[in-house]
C-alpha positions in Angstrom: -4.1 -97.3 -2.5 -1.5 -100.1 -3.1 1.0 -97.6 -4.5 0.7 -95.7 -1.2 1.3 -98.9 0.8 4.4 -99.8 -1.2 5.7 -96.2 -1.0 5.2 -96.3 2.8 7.1 -99.5 3.1 10.0 -98.2 1.0 10.1 -94.9 3.1 10.3 -97.0 6.2 13.4 -98.8 4.8 14.9 -95.5 3.8 14.3 -94.2 7.3 16.1 -97.2 8.9 19.0 -96.7 6.5 19.4 -93.1 7.7 19.1 -94.1 11.3 21.7 -96.8 10.7 24.1 -94.2 9.3 23.6 -92.1 12.5 24.2 -95.1 14.7 27.4 -95.9 12.9 28.7 -92.6 13.9 28.2 -93.2 17.6 30.9 -94.7 19.9 28.4 -96.9 21.9 26.6 -98.8 19.3 26.5 -102.4 20.4 22.9 -102.9 21.4 21.8 -100.1 19.1 23.3 -101.8 16.1 21.6 -105.1 17.0 18.2 -103.3 17.4 18.7 -101.5 14.1 19.6 -104.6 12.2 16.5 -106.4 13.6 14.2 -103.5 12.7 15.9 -103.3 9.2 15.3 -107.0 8.6 11.6 -106.6 9.5 11.2 -103.5 7.3 12.8 -105.3 4.3 10.5 -108.3 4.9 7.5 -106.0 4.9 8.5 -104.6 1.5 9.1 -108.1 0.1 5.7 -109.1 1.4 4.0 -106.2 -0.3 5.7 -106.9 -3.7 6.2 -110.6 -4.0 4.4 -113.1 -6.2 4.3 -116.7 -5.3 4.5 -118.5 -2.0 6.9 -117.6 0.8 7.1 -117.8 4.6 7.2 -114.7 6.8 7.6 -114.2 10.5 4.3 -113.3 12.2 4.8 -112.8 15.9 6.8 -115.8 17.2 5.8 -118.1 14.3 6.5 -118.7 10.6 3.5 -118.3 8.4 3.2 -119.5 4.8 1.7 -116.8 2.5 0.8 -116.8 -1.2 0.2 -113.6 -3.2 -0.6 -113.1 -6.9 -1.9 -110.3 -9.1 -0.5 -106.8 -9.7 0.9 -105.3 -6.5 -0.2 -101.9 -7.8 -3.7 -102.9 -8.7 -6.4 -100.5 -7.6 -8.7 -101.4 -4.8 -8.4 -103.4 -1.6 -6.4 -106.6 -1.5 -8.5 -109.8 -1.3 -7.3 -112.2 1.4 -8.5 -115.8 1.2 -9.1 -117.9 4.3 -9.3 -121.7 3.7 -11.6 -124.1 5.4 -10.7 -126.4 8.3 -8.5 -129.3 7.3 -7.4 -127.6 4.2 -4.5 -125.2 3.4 -4.0 -122.4 0.9 -3.5 -124.8 -2.0 -7.2 -125.7 -1.8 -8.1 -122.2 -3.0 -5.2 -121.9 -5.5 -7.4 -122.0 -8.7 -9.8 -119.5 -7.1 -6.9 -117.2 -6.2 -5.6 -117.4 -9.8 -9.0 -116.4 -11.1 -9.2 -113.4 -8.8 -5.6 -112.3 -9.6 -6.6 -111.5 -13.2 -8.0 -108.2 -12.0 -6.9 -107.8 -8.3 -4.1 -108.3 -5.9 -5.0 -111.4 -3.9 -3.3 -113.3 -1.1 -3.9 -116.4 1.0 -2.2 -118.0 3.9 -1.9 -121.2 6.0 -3.2 -120.6 9.5 -1.1 -122.0 12.3 -1.4 -125.8 12.2 -2.3 -125.9 8.5 -0.1 -126.4 5.4 3.4 -125.1 5.7 2.9 -122.7 8.6 4.2 -123.4 12.1 2.2 -125.4 14.6 0.3 -123.4 17.3 1.7 -123.4 20.8 -1.5 -124.9 22.1 -5.3 -124.6 21.9 -6.4 -121.5 20.0 -9.4 -119.2 20.4 -10.8 -116.7 17.9 -8.6 -114.0 19.4 -5.4 -116.1 18.9 -6.2 -116.8 15.2 -7.1 -113.2 14.9 -3.6 -112.1 16.0 -2.1 -114.1 13.2 -4.6 -112.7 10.7 -3.8 -109.2 11.8 -0.1 -109.9 11.2 -0.8 -111.3 7.8 -2.8 -108.2 6.8 0.0 -106.0 8.1 2.5 -107.9 5.9 0.6 -108.1 2.7 -1.4 -104.8 2.9 0.6 -102.6 5.1 -2.3 -102.3 7.5 -4.7 -101.1 4.7 -8.2 -102.6 4.9 -8.7 -105.9 3.0 -11.6 -107.9 1.7 -11.7 -111.2 3.6 -13.1 -114.2 1.6 -13.5 -117.2 3.8 -14.7 -120.7 3.2 -16.3 -122.8 6.0 -14.2 -122.4 9.1 -12.3 -119.6 7.3 -15.6 -117.8 6.9 -16.4 -118.2 10.6 -13.0 -116.8 11.5 -13.4 -113.9 9.1 -16.9 -113.0 10.4 -15.7 -113.2 14.0 -12.7 -111.0 13.2 -14.3 -108.2 11.3 -16.4 -106.5 14.0 -13.4 -106.0 16.2 -11.1 -104.9 13.4 -13.2 -102.5 11.3 -10.1 -100.5 10.4 -8.6 -103.6 8.7 -11.7 -105.2 7.0 -13.3 -103.5 4.0 -15.7 -106.3 3.2 -16.6 -109.9 3.6 -17.4 -112.9 1.3 -18.6 -115.8 3.4 -18.6 -119.1 1.4 -20.8 -121.6 3.3 -19.3 -120.2 6.5 -19.6 -122.4 9.6 -22.6 -121.4 11.7 -22.1 -119.0 14.6 -24.0 -121.5 16.8 -22.5 -124.7 15.4 -21.7 -126.3 18.7 -25.2 -125.9 20.2 -26.6 -126.9 16.8 -24.9 -130.3 16.9 -25.5 -130.9 20.6 -29.2 -130.1 20.3 -29.9 -131.7 17.0 -28.4 -135.2 17.6 -29.1 -136.6 21.1 -26.4 -138.5 23.0 -28.5 -141.6 22.9 -29.0 -141.5 19.1 -28.5 -144.6 17.0 -24.8 -145.7 16.7 -23.9 -144.0 13.4 -25.6 -140.8 14.4 -24.0 -140.8 17.9 -20.6 -141.4 16.3 -21.1 -138.4 14.0 -22.1 -136.3 17.0 -19.1 -137.3 19.0 -16.6 -136.9 16.2 -17.9 -133.5 15.2 -18.0 -132.1 18.7 -14.5 -133.3 19.3 -13.4 -131.3 16.3 -15.2 -128.2 17.7 -13.5 -128.8 21.0 -10.1 -128.3 19.5 -9.2 -131.8 18.0 -8.4 -130.3 14.6 -5.1 -129.4 13.0 -5.3 -125.8 14.0 -6.3 -126.6 17.6 -9.1 -124.0 17.3 -11.7 -124.3 20.0 -15.1 -123.3 18.5 -17.3 -121.2 20.8 -20.8 -120.1 20.0 -22.0 -116.5 20.4 -24.1 -113.7 19.0 -23.1 -112.2 15.7 -21.5 -108.8 16.3 -21.8 -105.9 13.8 -18.9 -104.7 11.6 -20.9 -101.7 10.6 -22.1 -101.3 7.0 -19.3 -103.0 5.1 -20.4 -104.9 1.9 -21.0 -108.6 2.7 -22.0 -111.5 0.6 -23.2 -114.7 2.3 -23.4 -117.7 0.0 -24.7 -121.1 1.2 -24.7 -124.5 -0.5 -27.6 -125.7 -2.5 -27.0 -129.4 -2.6 -28.2 -130.9 0.7 -25.1 -132.8 1.6 -25.8 -132.7 5.3 -29.1 -134.5 4.8 -27.2 -137.2 2.9 -24.7 -137.6 5.7 -27.3 -138.7 8.2 -30.6 -140.1 7.1 -32.3 -139.4 10.4 -31.0 -136.1 11.6 -29.5 -134.7 8.4 -32.5 -132.6 7.4 -32.4 -130.9 10.8 -28.7 -130.2 10.4 -29.5 -128.6 7.1 -32.1 -126.4 8.8 -29.6 -125.4 11.4 -26.9 -124.6 8.8 -29.4 -122.4 6.9 -30.4 -120.6 10.1 -26.7 -119.9 10.7 -26.2 -118.4 7.3 -29.1 -116.1 8.0 -27.5 -115.2 11.4 -24.4 -114.1 9.6 -26.4 -111.3 7.9 -26.3 -109.4 11.2 -22.5 -108.9 10.7 -23.3 -105.8 8.5 -26.3 -103.7 7.4 -24.8 -104.2 3.9 -25.2 -108.0 3.9 -26.9 -110.1 1.3 -27.7 -113.9 1.3 -28.0 -116.2 -1.6 -27.9 -119.9 -2.4 -25.5 -121.5 -4.8 -27.8 -123.9 -6.5 -26.1 -127.1 -7.6 -23.2 -126.5 -5.2 -22.0 -128.6 -2.3 -19.9 -127.2 0.6 -17.0 -126.1 -1.7 -18.8 -123.3 -3.4 -15.6 -121.8 -4.9 -15.1 -125.2 -6.7 -18.7 -126.1 -7.6 -19.9 -122.5 -8.4 -16.7 -120.6 -9.2 -18.4 -118.0 -11.3 -20.7 -117.0 -8.5 -17.9 -117.0 -6.0 -15.7 -114.8 -8.2 -18.6 -112.4 -8.9 -19.2 -112.1 -5.2 -15.6 -111.2 -4.5 -15.5 -108.7 -7.3 -18.8 -107.1 -6.2 -17.6 -106.7 -2.6 -14.2 -105.4 -3.5 -15.7 -102.9 -5.9 -18.2 -101.6 -3.4 -15.5 -101.5 -0.7 -13.3 -99.1 -2.7 -16.0 -96.5 -3.3 
């Protein structure tokens, strides 16, 4: 699959070279040459994105996006694309990426507002972050379907993206993904007139969901849509850290989070839920073997 993608990119460059030769023979070539040079630059960048190892920036739409890739570009099976959690960047999953790269081609990227990528132009919704994600998939996989492995907010984005892009998503690994009803969960669980500490937790968390986060993503609740029968692993934390965060309302927040993980099962008829016993929110750090096995399982089933 990846050999075909690389071959297609190379063919595109060759095509532009032939077109350039034809343009050079024309008398009126001012605008045509400029357009050719722009298309040529884009084609060369696409080939570089398919082949490079390390971390580089690429143009996605009107923005510069920081992308990291590792593993054999000609490895069999779908590319794995990692989506970091909110407040993190691609470096947070670097060790996890390295482990995956032993057997597969794997990439990660900084979403707009995170790490070394450009800032967003303003508040973003799921469609806006999805446009960037589509551009990244096009760069690193040439439009071939990928396995999305997302942590926390990255899992939320992946699960919202997959149903509308079934041609680009071969499978999902959701690592303690943010609940699809996270806004209502917080609003309903902790009342406005809660004790001071709990009220502050409510206010600060809802502000983050309203777009006061580095990516300016505005969280919106909604039903979980189906992405068909793609392989999906949903893994939730086992250590009750939310219960520890608020003595009065924490247990209820844990119940809401668990309900959200169950809701994510509706994203596919091929979904499976499990708990990472002994792990907090960062499952790929606390339970790396389980996270790695889930990625390998989904990627293997996706290529059948």
